[in-house]
C-alpha positions in Angstrom: -85.3 5.9 -5.6 -82.8 3.1 -6.2 -83.7 -0.2 -4.5 -84.3 -3.9 -5.1 -87.6 -5.7 -5.2 -87.3 -9.3 -4.1 -89.8 -12.0 -4.9 -90.2 -15.7 -5.1 -90.3 -16.6 -1.4 -92.8 -19.0 0.1 -93.4 -22.0 2.3 -91.9 -25.3 1.3 -91.0 -28.7 2.8 -87.4 -29.8 3.5 -85.8 -31.0 0.3 -87.8 -28.8 -2.0 -86.6 -25.9 -4.1 -87.3 -22.2 -4.6 -86.0 -19.6 -7.0 -85.8 -16.0 -5.7 -85.7 -13.0 -7.9 -84.2 -9.6 -7.2 -85.3 -6.8 -9.6 -83.2 -3.6 -9.6 -85.4 -0.5 -9.6 -84.0 3.0 -10.4 -80.5 1.9 -11.4 -78.7 -0.4 -13.9 -77.9 -3.7 -12.3 -75.1 -4.4 -14.8 -72.9 -1.8 -13.0 -73.0 -3.6 -9.7 -71.8 -6.7 -7.9 -74.7 -8.3 -6.0 -74.9 -10.0 -2.7 -77.8 -12.1 -1.2 -78.2 -12.1 2.5 -80.7 -13.7 4.9 -81.9 -13.2 8.4 -83.4 -16.0 10.4 -86.0 -15.2 13.1 -84.3 -13.8 16.1 -80.9 -13.9 14.5 -78.5 -11.5 12.8 -78.1 -11.0 9.1 -76.0 -13.6 7.3 -74.3 -13.2 3.9 -75.3 -16.0 1.6 -73.8 -15.5 -1.9 -72.3 -13.0 -4.2 -71.7 -12.5 -7.9 -69.7 -10.0 -9.9 -71.3 -7.4 -12.2 -70.5 -9.5 -15.3 -71.9 -12.7 -13.8 -68.5 -14.2 -13.1 -66.9 -15.4 -9.8 -69.9 -16.6 -7.8 -69.1 -17.2 -4.2 -71.1 -18.9 -1.5 -71.3 -19.2 2.3 -70.3 -22.7 3.4 -73.8 -23.3 4.8 -75.3 -23.1 1.2 -72.4 -24.2 -1.0 -73.5 -27.0 -3.3 -77.2 -26.3 -2.8 -77.7 -22.6 -3.9 -76.9 -21.0 -7.2 -76.6 -17.3 -7.7 -77.1 -15.9 -11.2 -78.1 -12.7 -13.0 -79.6 -11.4 -16.2 -78.4 -7.9 -16.7 -80.7 -7.4 -19.7 -83.7 -8.0 -17.3 -82.0 -6.0 -14.5 -82.6 -9.0 -12.3 -80.5 -11.3 -10.1 -81.6 -14.7 -8.9 -81.0 -17.2 -6.2 -81.8 -20.8 -7.0 -82.2 -22.7 -3.7 -82.2 -26.5 -3.8 -82.5 -29.2 -1.1 -83.8 -26.6 1.3 -83.4 -27.2 5.0 -85.3 -25.9 8.0 -82.2 -23.7 8.9 -82.6 -21.9 5.5 -85.8 -20.3 6.9 -85.6 -16.5 6.9 -86.0 -13.2 5.2 -83.8 -13.0 2.0 -82.4 -9.7 0.8 -80.4 -8.4 -2.2 -77.7 -5.8 -1.8 -75.6 -3.8 -4.2 -72.7 -3.2 -1.8 -70.9 -0.5 -3.7 -73.8 2.0 -3.1 -75.5 0.0 -0.4 -78.8 -0.5 -2.2 -81.1 -2.9 -0.5 -84.6 -4.4 -0.9 -87.4 -5.2 1.6 -86.7 -8.9 1.3 -88.8 -12.0 0.6 -89.7 -14.6 3.2 -88.7 -18.3 2.9 -90.1 -20.8 5.3 -88.9 -24.4 5.3 -90.9 -26.7 7.5 -92.4 -30.1 7.5 
């Protein structure tokens, strides 16, 4: 079954950093563009960032631009989201998606609180 396995979430204080990982299982990541999304408690899903299959053309939501960095290592079948200067409004469940075939993971929880 093709899916992602996200990891790296946790509880941090405002201003701290986390790096999320997204391991592709059952398919070759190098064939797919990747999106990261998040869903805050009680809110809808929000697109956060995207990257092309070859690692070029990263794009970001305005809410995270300048603080988050999306990357990938196709040899490791893994994508990443480096999150710096975290804010309370970054709290939520973070998911990977391969939009072409609509592959998703179960998400990893990020909590930012003082």
